[in-house]
Backbone as JSON Lines, residues from 0, in Angstrom:
{"i":0,"aa":"M","n":[6.81,102.82,150.29],"ca":[7.62,101.71,150.8],"c":[7.48,101.65,152.32]}
{"i":1,"aa":"N","n":[6.47,100.93,152.78],"ca":[6.19,100.77,154.21],"c":[6.06,102.11,154.92]}
{"i":2,"aa":"G","n":[5.47,103.11,154.22],"ca":[5.24,104.4,154.84],"c":[6.47,105.26,154.97]}
{"i":3,"aa":"M","n":[7.62,104.76,154.55],"ca":[8.85,105.52,154.65],"c":[8.88,106.6,153.58]}
{"i":4,"aa":"K","n":[9.5,107.72,153.89],"ca":[9.66,108.77,152.9],"c":[10.61,108.29,151.82]}
{"i":5,"aa":"S","n":[10.19,108.48,150.58],"ca":[11.01,108.01,149.47],"c":[12.26,108.85,149.31]}
{"i":6,"aa":"P","n":[13.44,108.21,149.29],"ca":[14.66,108.97,149.04],"c":[14.71,109.38,147.57]}
{"i":7,"aa":"T","n":[15.43,110.42,147.29],"ca":[15.57,110.84,145.9],"c":[16.41,109.83,145.15]}
{"i":8,"aa":"S","n":[16.34,109.88,143.8],"ca":[17.14,108.99,142.98],"c":[18.62,109.16,143.27]}
{"i":9,"aa":"R","n":[19.02,110.4,143.54],"ca":[20.41,110.67,143.85],"c":[20.85,109.98,145.13]}
{"i":10,"aa":"Q","n":[19.93,109.89,146.1],"ca":[20.27,109.27,147.39],"c":[20.33,107.75,147.29]}
{"i":11,"aa":"R","n":[19.48,107.17,146.45],"ca":[19.44,105.71,146.4],"c":[20.19,105.12,145.22]}
{"i":12,"aa":"G","n":[20.6,105.94,144.25],"ca":[21.33,105.44,143.09],"c":[20.4,104.8,142.09]}
{"i":13,"aa":"S","n":[20.87,103.73,141.46],"ca":[20.07,102.99,140.5],"c":[20.47,101.52,140.57]}
{"i":14,"aa":"K","n":[19.65,100.67,140.01],"ca":[19.96,99.24,140.04],"c":[21.28,98.96,139.35]}
{"i":15,"aa":"E","n":[21.49,99.58,138.18],"ca":[22.73,99.35,137.44],"c":[23.94,99.87,138.21]}
{"i":16,"aa":"L","n":[23.76,100.97,138.94],"ca":[24.86,101.53,139.72],"c":[25.3,100.56,140.82]}
{"i":17,"aa":"W","n":[24.34,100.0,141.53],"ca":[24.66,99.01,142.57],"c":[25.28,97.76,141.95]}
{"i":18,"aa":"L","n":[24.73,97.33,140.83],"ca":[25.24,96.11,140.18],"c":[26.65,96.32,139.65]}
{"i":19,"aa":"D","n":[26.89,97.49,139.07],"ca":[28.24,97.79,138.57],"c":[29.26,97.81,139.7]}
{"i":20,"aa":"A","n":[28.86,98.39,140.83],"ca":[29.76,98.43,141.98],"c":[30.03,97.03,142.51]}
{"i":21,"aa":"A","n":[29.0,96.18,142.53],"ca":[29.18,94.79,142.96],"c":[30.13,94.06,142.02]}
{"i":22,"aa":"Y","n":[29.98,94.31,140.73],"ca":[30.87,93.71,139.73],"c":[32.32,94.11,140.01]}
{"i":23,"aa":"E","n":[32.56,95.39,140.24],"ca":[33.92,95.87,140.47],"c":[34.52,95.24,141.73]}
{"i":24,"aa":"L","n":[33.71,95.13,142.78],"ca":[34.21,94.51,144.02],"c":[34.5,93.02,143.82]}
{"i":25,"aa":"L","n":[33.63,92.35,143.07],"ca":[33.84,90.93,142.8],"c":[35.16,90.72,142.08]}
{"i":26,"aa":"I","n":[35.42,91.52,141.06],"ca":[36.66,91.39,140.29],"c":[37.88,91.67,141.17]}
{"i":27,"aa":"A","n":[37.78,92.72,141.96],"ca":[38.94,93.18,142.73],"c":[39.21,92.35,143.98]}
{"i":28,"aa":"E","n":[38.14,91.93,144.67],"ca":[38.33,91.34,146.0],"c":[37.64,90.0,146.21]}
{"i":29,"aa":"G","n":[36.83,89.57,145.28],"ca":[36.14,88.29,145.44],"c":[34.76,88.45,146.06]}
{"i":30,"aa":"I","n":[34.0,87.37,146.08],"ca":[32.6,87.43,146.49],"c":[32.43,87.81,147.96]}
{"i":31,"aa":"D","n":[33.39,87.51,148.8],"ca":[33.27,87.86,150.21],"c":[33.18,89.37,150.42]}
{"i":32,"aa":"A","n":[33.67,90.14,149.46],"ca":[33.63,91.6,149.59],"c":[32.32,92.2,149.11]}
{"i":33,"aa":"V","n":[31.53,91.4,148.39],"ca":[30.3,91.93,147.8],"c":[29.18,91.87,148.85]}
{"i":34,"aa":"K","n":[29.15,92.89,149.7],"ca":[28.16,93.01,150.76],"c":[27.57,94.42,150.72]}
{"i":35,"aa":"I","n":[26.45,94.59,151.36],"ca":[25.71,95.84,151.22],"c":[26.47,97.04,151.75]}
{"i":36,"aa":"M","n":[27.01,96.95,152.95],"ca":[27.69,98.12,153.53],"c":[28.92,98.53,152.73]}
{"i":37,"aa":"P","n":[29.79,97.61,152.34],"ca":[30.94,98.02,151.51],"c":[30.5,98.67,150.2]}
{"i":38,"aa":"L","n":[29.42,98.15,149.61],"ca":[28.91,98.74,148.37],"c":[28.4,100.17,148.62]}
{"i":39,"aa":"A","n":[27.68,100.33,149.72],"ca":[27.16,101.65,150.05],"c":[28.29,102.66,150.25]}
{"i":40,"aa":"K","n":[29.36,102.21,150.89],"ca":[30.5,103.1,151.12],"c":[31.17,103.47,149.8]}
{"i":41,"aa":"V","n":[31.35,102.49,148.94],"ca":[31.96,102.75,147.63],"c":[31.14,103.77,146.85]}
{"i":42,"aa":"L","n":[29.82,103.62,146.91],"ca":[28.93,104.49,146.15],"c":[28.58,105.79,146.86]}
{"i":43,"aa":"N","n":[28.96,105.87,148.14],"ca":[28.6,107.03,148.97],"c":[27.08,107.21,149.0]}
{"i":44,"aa":"L","n":[26.39,106.08,149.19],"ca":[24.94,106.08,149.3],"c":[24.54,105.42,150.62]}
{"i":45,"aa":"S","n":[23.31,105.61,151.0],"ca":[22.85,104.98,152.23],"c":[22.58,103.5,152.0]}
{"i":46,"aa":"R","n":[22.7,102.74,153.06],"ca":[22.44,101.3,152.99],"c":[21.01,101.03,152.56]}
{"i":47,"aa":"T","n":[20.09,101.86,153.0],"ca":[18.68,101.63,152.67],"c":[18.4,101.79,151.17]}
{"i":48,"aa":"G","n":[19.25,102.57,150.49],"ca":[19.07,102.74,149.05],"c":[19.15,101.43,148.3]}
{"i":49,"aa":"F","n":[19.94,100.5,148.81],"ca":[20.09,99.18,148.18],"c":[18.76,98.48,148.04]}
{"i":50,"aa":"Y","n":[17.9,98.6,149.07],"ca":[16.66,97.83,149.12],"c":[15.56,98.36,148.19]}
{"i":51,"aa":"W","n":[15.83,99.47,147.52],"ca":[14.9,99.92,146.5],"c":[15.02,99.07,145.23]}
{"i":52,"aa":"F","n":[16.13,98.36,145.12],"ca":[16.4,97.64,143.88],"c":[16.59,96.13,144.07]}
{"i":53,"aa":"F","n":[16.98,95.72,145.27],"ca":[17.21,94.3,145.53],"c":[16.58,93.92,146.87]}
{"i":54,"aa":"E","n":[15.97,92.75,146.89],"ca":[15.35,92.29,148.13],"c":[16.4,92.01,149.2]}
{"i":55,"aa":"D","n":[17.51,91.44,148.77],"ca":[18.59,91.11,149.7],"c":[19.86,90.89,148.9]}
{"i":56,"aa":"I","n":[20.94,90.56,149.6],"ca":[22.23,90.39,148.92],"c":[22.21,89.19,147.98]}
{"i":57,"aa":"A","n":[21.41,88.2,148.3],"ca":[21.32,87.03,147.43],"c":[20.77,87.4,146.06]}
{"i":58,"aa":"E","n":[19.82,88.33,146.04],"ca":[19.27,88.75,144.75],"c":[20.34,89.49,143.94]}
{"i":59,"aa":"L","n":[21.15,90.29,144.6],"ca":[22.24,90.97,143.91],"c":[23.24,89.96,143.37]}
{"i":60,"aa":"H","n":[23.58,88.96,144.18],"ca":[24.5,87.91,143.72],"c":[23.93,87.22,142.48]}
{"i":61,"aa":"G","n":[22.64,86.95,142.51],"ca":[21.99,86.32,141.37],"c":[22.06,87.18,140.12]}
{"i":62,"aa":"A","n":[21.93,88.49,140.29],"ca":[22.01,89.41,139.16],"c":[23.42,89.41,138.57]}
{"i":63,"aa":"L","n":[24.43,89.29,139.41],"ca":[25.8,89.2,138.93],"c":[26.0,87.96,138.07]}
{"i":64,"aa":"V","n":[25.49,86.84,138.54],"ca":[25.62,85.59,137.79],"c":[24.88,85.68,136.46]}
{"i":65,"aa":"Q","n":[23.7,86.29,136.49],"ca":[22.92,86.45,135.26],"c":[23.67,87.32,134.26]}
{"i":66,"aa":"R","n":[24.31,88.39,134.75],"ca":[25.09,89.25,133.86],"c":[26.24,88.46,133.23]}
{"i":67,"aa":"W","n":[26.91,87.65,134.02],"ca":[28.01,86.84,133.52],"c":[27.53,85.86,132.45]}
{"i":68,"aa":"E","n":[26.42,85.18,132.72],"ca":[25.91,84.21,131.75],"c":[25.53,84.9,130.44]}
{"i":69,"aa":"S","n":[24.89,86.04,130.55],"ca":[24.44,86.75,129.35],"c":[25.62,87.27,128.54]}
{"i":70,"aa":"K","n":[26.58,87.88,129.22],"ca":[27.7,88.48,128.5],"c":[28.66,87.44,127.97]}
{"i":71,"aa":"N","n":[29.17,86.59,128.83],"ca":[30.23,85.68,128.39],"c":[29.71,84.48,127.61]}
{"i":72,"aa":"T","n":[28.82,83.72,128.19],"ca":[28.3,82.55,127.47],"c":[27.43,82.97,126.3]}
{"i":73,"aa":"G","n":[26.57,83.96,126.52],"ca":[25.68,84.4,125.44],"c":[26.43,84.91,124.24]}
{"i":74,"aa":"H","n":[27.44,85.75,124.45],"ca":[28.2,86.3,123.34],"c":[29.06,85.24,122.65]}
{"i":75,"aa":"L","n":[29.61,84.32,123.43],"ca":[30.42,83.26,122.83],"c":[29.57,82.43,121.86]}
{"i":76,"aa":"I","n":[28.38,82.06,122.29],"ca":[27.48,81.28,121.43],"c":[27.1,82.1,120.2]}
{"i":77,"aa":"Q","n":[26.84,83.37,120.41],"ca":[26.5,84.27,119.3],"c":[27.62,84.29,118.26]}
{"i":78,"aa":"Q","n":[28.86,84.41,118.71],"ca":[29.99,84.46,117.79],"c":[30.16,83.14,117.03]}
{"i":79,"aa":"C","n":[29.9,82.04,117.71],"ca":[30.0,80.72,117.05],"c":[28.95,80.57,115.96]}
{"i":80,"aa":"N","n":[27.83,81.25,116.11],"ca":[26.72,81.1,115.17],"c":[26.73,82.11,114.03]}
{"i":81,"aa":"L","n":[27.73,82.98,114.0],"ca":[27.82,83.93,112.9],"c":[28.09,83.2,111.59]}
{"i":82,"aa":"E","n":[27.55,83.74,110.52],"ca":[27.76,83.13,109.21],"c":[29.24,83.2,108.84]}
{"i":83,"aa":"A","n":[29.77,82.1,108.34],"ca":[31.18,82.04,107.93],"c":[31.31,81.1,106.74]}
{"i":84,"aa":"S","n":[32.16,81.44,105.81],"ca":[32.3,80.63,104.6],"c":[33.25,79.46,104.78]}
{"i":85,"aa":"N","n":[34.04,79.47,105.85],"ca":[34.97,78.37,106.11],"c":[35.29,78.32,107.59]}
{"i":86,"aa":"I","n":[35.92,77.25,108.04],"ca":[36.16,77.05,109.47],"c":[37.12,78.09,110.03]}
{"i":87,"aa":"C","n":[38.07,78.55,109.24],"ca":[39.01,79.56,109.74],"c":[38.3,80.89,110.0]}
{"i":88,"aa":"E","n":[37.43,81.27,109.08],"ca":[36.65,82.49,109.3],"c":[35.78,82.35,110.54]}
{"i":89,"aa":"A","n":[35.19,81.16,110.72],"ca":[34.36,80.91,111.9],"c":[35.18,81.02,113.18]}
{"i":90,"aa":"L","n":[36.39,80.47,113.16],"ca":[37.25,80.54,114.33],"c":[37.69,81.98,114.62]}
{"i":91,"aa":"F","n":[37.96,82.74,113.58],"ca":[38.31,84.15,113.79],"c":[37.15,84.9,114.46]}
{"i":92,"aa":"N","n":[35.93,84.56,114.06],"ca":[34.75,85.17,114.71],"c":[34.75,84.85,116.2]}
{"i":93,"aa":"L","n":[35.05,83.6,116.52],"ca":[35.1,83.19,117.93],"c":[36.24,83.88,118.66]}
{"i":94,"aa":"M","n":[37.39,83.98,117.99],"ca":[38.57,84.61,118.61],"c":[38.33,86.07,118.94]}
{"i":95,"aa":"D","n":[37.35,86.69,118.29],"ca":[36.99,88.06,118.66],"c":[36.67,88.16,120.14]}
{"i":96,"aa":"C","n":[36.1,87.1,120.69],"ca":[35.75,87.1,122.12],"c":[36.97,87.34,123.0]}
{"i":97,"aa":"W","n":[38.1,86.78,122.62],"ca":[39.28,86.85,123.48],"c":[40.01,88.19,123.34]}
{"i":98,"aa":"L","n":[39.6,88.99,122.35],"ca":[40.27,90.26,122.1],"c":[39.37,91.47,122.34]}
{"i":99,"aa":"D","n":[38.09,91.24,122.51],"ca":[37.13,92.32,122.69],"c":[36.38,92.1,124.0]}
{"i":100,"aa":"D","n":[36.71,92.9,125.02],"ca":[36.11,92.65,126.33],"c":[34.64,93.07,126.41]}
{"i":101,"aa":"T","n":[34.11,93.67,125.34],"ca":[32.66,93.89,125.3],"c":[31.93,92.6,124.91]}
{"i":102,"aa":"L","n":[32.66,91.65,124.33],"ca":[32.08,90.36,123.99],"c":[32.32,89.32,125.07]}
{"i":103,"aa":"F","n":[33.51,89.34,125.66],"ca":[33.85,88.34,126.67],"c":[34.74,88.99,127.71]}
{"i":104,"aa":"D","n":[34.33,88.93,128.96],"ca":[35.03,89.57,130.07],"c":[35.8,88.49,130.84]}
{"i":105,"aa":"A","n":[37.08,88.34,130.5],"ca":[37.89,87.28,131.11],"c":[38.05,87.43,132.62]}
{"i":106,"aa":"P","n":[38.33,88.64,133.15],"ca":[38.42,88.77,134.61],"c":[37.11,88.39,135.31]}
{"i":107,"aa":"F","n":[35.98,88.7,134.67],"ca":[34.67,88.33,135.23],"c":[34.54,86.81,135.27]}
{"i":108,"aa":"D","n":[34.95,86.15,134.2],"ca":[34.87,84.69,134.15],"c":[35.71,84.07,135.26]}
{"i":109,"aa":"L","n":[36.92,84.59,135.45],"ca":[37.81,84.07,136.49],"c":[37.21,84.31,137.87]}
{"i":110,"aa":"A","n":[36.64,85.49,138.1],"ca":[36.05,85.8,139.4],"c":[34.86,84.88,139.71]}
{"i":111,"aa":"I","n":[34.05,84.6,138.7],"ca":[32.92,83.7,138.89],"c":[33.41,82.29,139.22]}
{"i":112,"aa":"R","n":[34.44,81.84,138.53],"ca":[34.99,80.5,138.8],"c":[35.59,80.41,140.2]}
{"i":113,"aa":"N","n":[36.24,81.48,140.63],"ca":[36.77,81.5,142.0],"c":[35.64,81.48,143.02]}
{"i":114,"aa":"W","n":[34.59,82.2,142.75],"ca":[33.41,82.23,143.63],"c":[32.81,80.83,143.74]}
{"i":115,"aa":"A","n":[32.77,80.12,142.66],"ca":[32.14,78.79,142.63],"c":[32.85,77.77,143.52]}
{"i":116,"aa":"R","n":[34.07,78.07,143.92],"ca":[34.79,77.16,144.81],"c":[34.13,77.06,146.17]}
{"i":117,"aa":"V","n":[33.32,78.07,146.51],"ca":[32.64,78.05,147.8],"c":[31.12,78.05,147.64]}
{"i":118,"aa":"D","n":[30.65,77.79,146.43],"ca":[29.21,77.81,146.15],"c":[28.89,76.67,145.19]}
{"i":119,"aa":"T","n":[28.33,75.6,145.72],"ca":[28.08,74.41,144.89],"c":[27.01,74.66,143.83]}
{"i":120,"aa":"D","n":[26.03,75.51,144.14],"ca":[25.0,75.82,143.14],"c":[25.62,76.57,141.95]}
{"i":121,"aa":"L","n":[26.51,77.49,142.25],"ca":[27.17,78.22,141.18],"c":[28.08,77.3,140.38]}
{"i":122,"aa":"E","n":[28.72,76.39,141.05],"ca":[29.57,75.42,140.34],"c":[28.76,74.65,139.3]}
{"i":123,"aa":"Q","n":[27.54,74.29,139.64],"ca":[26.67,73.59,138.68],"c":[26.32,74.5,137.51]}
{"i":124,"aa":"R","n":[26.11,75.77,137.77],"ca":[25.8,76.7,136.68],"c":[27.01,76.9,135.77]}
{"i":125,"aa":"I","n":[28.2,76.88,136.35],"ca":[29.42,76.97,135.53],"c":[29.56,75.74,134.65]}
{"i":126,"aa":"Q","n":[29.29,74.58,135.22],"ca":[29.36,73.35,134.43],"c":[28.38,73.39,133.27]}
{"i":127,"aa":"E","n":[27.19,73.92,133.51],"ca":[26.21,74.04,132.44],"c":[26.66,75.07,131.4]}
{"i":128,"aa":"A","n":[27.24,76.17,131.86],"ca":[27.74,77.19,130.93],"c":[28.86,76.62,130.06]}
{"i":129,"aa":"D","n":[29.77,75.88,130.68],"ca":[30.86,75.27,129.91],"c":[30.31,74.25,128.91]}
{"i":130,"aa":"R","n":[29.29,73.51,129.32],"ca":[28.68,72.55,128.4],"c":[28.1,73.27,127.19]}
{"i":131,"aa":"R","n":[27.41,74.38,127.43],"ca":[26.81,75.14,126.34],"c":[27.89,75.74,125.43]}
{"i":132,"aa":"R","n":[28.97,76.21,126.03],"ca":[30.05,76.79,125.23],"c":[30.71,75.72,124.36]}
{"i":133,"aa":"I","n":[31.02,74.59,124.97],"ca":[31.65,73.5,124.21],"c":[30.73,73.02,123.1]}
{"i":134,"aa":"S","n":[29.45,72.92,123.41],"ca":[28.47,72.49,122.41],"c":[28.43,73.46,121.23]}
{"i":135,"aa":"A","n":[28.47,74.76,121.52],"ca":[28.42,75.76,120.45],"c":[29.64,75.67,119.54]}
{"i":136,"aa":"V","n":[30.82,75.5,120.15],"ca":[32.04,75.39,119.35],"c":[32.04,74.08,118.56]}
{"i":137,"aa":"T","n":[31.59,73.0,119.21],"ca":[31.51,71.7,118.53],"c":[30.6,71.78,117.31]}
{"i":138,"aa":"Q","n":[29.43,72.37,117.49],"ca":[28.5,72.51,116.37],"c":[29.06,73.38,115.26]}
{"i":139,"aa":"M","n":[29.86,74.36,115.62],"ca":[30.5,75.21,114.62],"c":[31.43,74.37,113.74]}
{"i":140,"aa":"F","n":[32.21,73.5,114.35],"ca":[33.08,72.61,113.57],"c":[32.26,71.65,112.72]}
{"i":141,"aa":"E","n":[31.19,71.12,113.28],"ca":[30.35,70.18,112.54],"c":[29.75,70.84,111.29]}
{"i":142,"aa":"R","n":[29.39,72.11,111.4],"ca":[28.84,72.81,110.24],"c":[29.86,72.96,109.11]}
{"i":143,"aa":"H","n":[31.13,72.8,109.46],"ca":[32.18,72.92,108.45],"c":[32.82,71.56,108.16]}
{"i":144,"aa":"A","n":[31.97,70.54,108.2],"ca":[32.3,69.2,107.68],"c":[33.26,68.39,108.53]}
{"i":145,"aa":"F","n":[33.41,68.73,109.79],"ca":[34.19,67.88,110.69],"c":[33.27,66.79,111.23]}
{"i":146,"aa":"S","n":[33.82,65.61,111.45],"ca":[33.02,64.54,112.04],"c":[32.65,64.9,113.47]}
{"i":147,"aa":"Q","n":[31.69,64.18,114.02],"ca":[31.25,64.47,115.39],"c":[32.42,64.33,116.37]}
{"i":148,"aa":"E","n":[33.22,63.28,116.18],"ca":[34.35,63.04,117.08],"c":[35.4,64.14,116.94]}
{"i":149,"aa":"Q","n":[35.72,64.51,115.7],"ca":[36.7,65.57,115.47],"c":[36.2,66.9,116.04]}
{"i":150,"aa":"A","n":[34.94,67.19,115.78],"ca":[34.36,68.45,116.24],"c":[34.35,68.55,117.76]}
{"i":151,"aa":"E","n":[34.01,67.46,118.41],"ca":[33.95,67.47,119.88],"c":[35.32,67.7,120.49]}
{"i":152,"aa":"V","n":[36.34,67.01,119.98],"ca":[37.69,67.17,120.52],"c":[38.19,68.59,120.29]}
{"i":153,"aa":"R","n":[37.93,69.13,119.11],"ca":[38.34,70.49,118.84],"c":[37.57,71.5,119.71]}
{"i":154,"aa":"G","n":[36.29,71.25,119.92],"ca":[35.51,72.11,120.79],"c":[36.05,72.12,122.21]}
{"i":155,"aa":"L","n":[36.37,70.94,122.71],"ca":[36.95,70.84,124.05],"c":[38.29,71.57,124.12]}
{"i":156,"aa":"T","n":[39.1,71.39,123.1],"ca":[40.44,71.99,123.07],"c":[40.36,73.51,123.06]}
{"i":157,"aa":"V","n":[39.48,74.05,122.24],"ca":[39.33,75.51,122.17],"c":[38.93,76.09,123.52]}
{"i":158,"aa":"I","n":[37.9,75.52,124.12],"ca":[37.39,76.07,125.39],"c":[38.37,75.86,126.52]}
{"i":159,"aa":"Y","n":[38.93,74.66,126.63],"ca":[39.86,74.4,127.73],"c":[41.14,75.22,127.59]}
{"i":160,"aa":"T","n":[41.58,75.44,126.36],"ca":[42.76,76.29,126.15],"c":[42.5,77.7,126.66]}
{"i":161,"aa":"Q","n":[41.33,78.25,126.34],"ca":[41.05,79.61,126.75],"c":[40.82,79.73,128.25]}
{"i":162,"aa":"I","n":[40.17,78.74,128.85],"ca":[39.98,78.75,130.3],"c":[41.35,78.75,130.99]}
{"i":163,"aa":"G","n":[42.24,77.9,130.5],"ca":[43.58,77.86,131.07],"c":[44.33,79.16,130.88]}
{"i":164,"aa":"Y","n":[44.11,79.8,129.75],"ca":[44.79,81.04,129.41],"c":[44.46,82.13,130.42]}
{"i":165,"aa":"F","n":[43.15,82.34,130.67],"ca":[42.85,83.44,131.59],"c":[42.95,83.01,133.05]}
{"i":166,"aa":"S","n":[42.85,81.69,133.33],"ca":[43.04,81.23,134.71],"c":[44.49,81.44,135.15]}
{"i":167,"aa":"M","n":[45.42,81.33,134.21],"ca":[46.83,81.57,134.5],"c":[47.16,83.06,134.48]}
{"i":168,"aa":"Q","n":[46.17,83.87,134.1],"ca":[46.33,85.33,134.04],"c":[47.57,85.71,133.24]}
{"i":169,"aa":"V","n":[47.64,85.14,132.05],"ca":[48.76,85.39,131.15],"c":[48.78,86.86,130.74]}
{"i":170,"aa":"T","n":[49.94,87.47,130.79],"ca":[50.11,88.83,130.29],"c":[51.06,88.8,129.1]}
{"i":171,"aa":"E","n":[50.71,89.52,128.05],"ca":[51.55,89.55,126.87],"c":[51.29,90.83,126.09]}
{"i":172,"aa":"N","n":[52.21,91.13,125.22],"ca":[52.08,92.29,124.36],"c":[50.85,92.14,123.47]}
{"i":173,"aa":"A","n":[50.0,93.16,123.43],"ca":[48.74,93.07,122.69],"c":[48.96,92.81,121.21]}
{"i":174,"aa":"A","n":[49.96,93.46,120.62],"ca":[50.23,93.28,119.19],"c":[50.69,91.86,118.9]}
{"i":175,"aa":"E","n":[51.54,91.33,119.76],"ca":[52.02,89.97,119.58],"c":[50.87,88.97,119.72]}
{"i":176,"aa":"R","n":[50.0,89.22,120.68],"ca":[48.87,88.32,120.89],"c":[47.96,88.32,119.66]}
{"i":177,"aa":"L","n":[47.7,89.5,119.12],"ca":[46.85,89.61,117.94],"c":[47.46,88.85,116.77]}
{"i":178,"aa":"E","n":[48.75,89.03,116.56],"ca":[49.42,88.36,115.46],"c":[49.42,86.84,115.63]}
{"i":179,"aa":"R","n":[49.44,86.39,116.87],"ca":[49.49,84.96,117.16],"c":[48.17,84.24,116.9]}
{"i":180,"aa":"V","n":[47.07,84.98,116.87],"ca":[45.75,84.36,116.74],"c":[45.65,83.5,115.49]}
{"i":181,"aa":"Q","n":[46.21,83.96,114.38],"ca":[46.11,83.18,113.14],"c":[46.75,81.8,113.28]}
{"i":182,"aa":"H","n":[47.75,81.7,114.13],"ca":[48.41,80.41,114.33],"c":[47.57,79.49,115.23]}
{"i":183,"aa":"Y","n":[46.87,80.09,116.18],"ca":[45.9,79.3,116.95],"c":[44.8,78.78,116.04]}
{"i":184,"aa":"V","n":[44.32,79.63,115.15],"ca":[43.28,79.22,114.21],"c":[43.76,78.06,113.36]}
{"i":185,"aa":"E","n":[44.97,78.14,112.87],"ca":[45.53,77.04,112.06],"c":[45.63,75.76,112.88]}
{"i":186,"aa":"L","n":[46.04,75.89,114.13],"ca":[46.16,74.72,115.0],"c":[44.8,74.07,115.24]}
{"i":187,"aa":"F","n":[43.8,74.87,115.57],"ca":[42.48,74.33,115.87],"c":[41.78,73.79,114.61]}
{"i":188,"aa":"A","n":[41.98,74.47,113.49],"ca":[41.28,74.09,112.26],"c":[41.96,72.96,111.52]}
{"i":189,"aa":"G","n":[43.28,72.86,111.68],"ca":[44.02,71.85,110.92],"c":[44.34,72.29,109.51]}
{"i":190,"aa":"V","n":[44.01,73.54,109.16],"ca":[44.34,74.11,107.85],"c":[44.77,75.56,108.05]}
{"i":191,"aa":"S","n":[45.55,76.06,107.11],"ca":[46.0,77.44,107.21],"c":[44.89,78.4,106.77]}
{"i":192,"aa":"P","n":[44.68,79.47,107.5],"ca":[43.68,80.45,107.07],"c":[44.19,81.19,105.83]}
{"i":193,"aa":"S","n":[43.26,81.63,105.0],"ca":[43.64,82.41,103.82],"c":[44.14,83.77,104.26]}
{"i":194,"aa":"Q","n":[44.97,84.39,103.41],"ca":[45.46,85.73,103.73],"c":[44.32,86.72,103.84]}
{"i":195,"aa":"S","n":[43.27,86.49,103.04],"ca":[42.1,87.36,103.1],"c":[41.42,87.3,104.46]}
{"i":196,"aa":"D","n":[41.25,86.08,104.99],"ca":[40.61,85.93,106.3],"c":[41.48,86.53,107.4]}
{"i":197,"aa":"V","n":[42.8,86.34,107.28],"ca":[43.73,86.9,108.28],"c":[43.64,88.42,108.26]}
{"i":198,"aa":"C","n":[43.67,89.01,107.07],"ca":[43.63,90.48,106.96],"c":[42.31,91.04,107.48]}
{"i":199,"aa":"T","n":[41.21,90.37,107.18],"ca":[39.91,90.82,107.66],"c":[39.89,90.84,109.19]}
{"i":200,"aa":"F","n":[40.41,89.8,109.79],"ca":[40.46,89.71,111.25],"c":[41.36,90.79,111.84]}
{"i":201,"aa":"L","n":[42.57,90.94,111.3],"ca":[43.5,91.93,111.84],"c":[42.97,93.34,111.67]}
{"i":202,"aa":"N","n":[42.32,93.59,110.56],"ca":[41.81,94.95,110.3],"c":[40.72,95.33,111.28]}
{"i":203,"aa":"R","n":[39.86,94.38,111.65],"ca":[38.79,94.77,112.57],"c":[39.26,94.95,114.0]}
{"i":204,"aa":"H","n":[40.51,94.55,114.27],"ca":[41.07,94.77,115.61],"c":[42.18,95.81,115.58]}
{"i":205,"aa":"A","n":[42.43,96.39,114.44],"ca":[43.56,97.31,114.29],"c":[43.45,98.52,115.21]}
{"i":206,"aa":"A","n":[42.23,98.97,115.46],"ca":[42.04,100.17,116.28],"c":[42.01,99.88,117.76]}
{"i":207,"aa":"N","n":[41.99,98.59,118.14],"ca":[41.87,98.23,119.56],"c":[43.22,98.33,120.28]}
């Protein structure tokens, strides 16, 4: 690297280590805090270690956005496309996103949206992500015999409800929230879920 002596892996860290630290700072303090020196201090690494993995801070910022798109939008679409025998089962699959932070990271979504207030390019990417999310939910309803108009309105309602939910940073008892999901499903679907579908959903979240 330009004739410089290569630092050891311990001295420079790893790409994931720098990216994870950037993620934590973004969540805690916003995009203005995601800078090289603060990251180096958090990691107790040298500033030069950063440049083994990223050309500049803009590349790191881009990696954060890519992680967000892959995790949140990618997983949401994946859940919408899971095989389901009825619309309630399909909605329960989607609701997994709101209860499993390995599928959907709500604080990350909120931090990205806050960042977009000062970044017009990112705002456009959020609009595209929301379009893809709404489209996935809409198509899910269409596969279960809803008309295009019905499916679109329900898709918008599901996504906008959840955006509002985490934007307001609602706090509630986890057990109560889990129990309430079946009523959201009934509201969105327009039909009551079967006891079998409710039990299947509750059982897979029982250990969480």
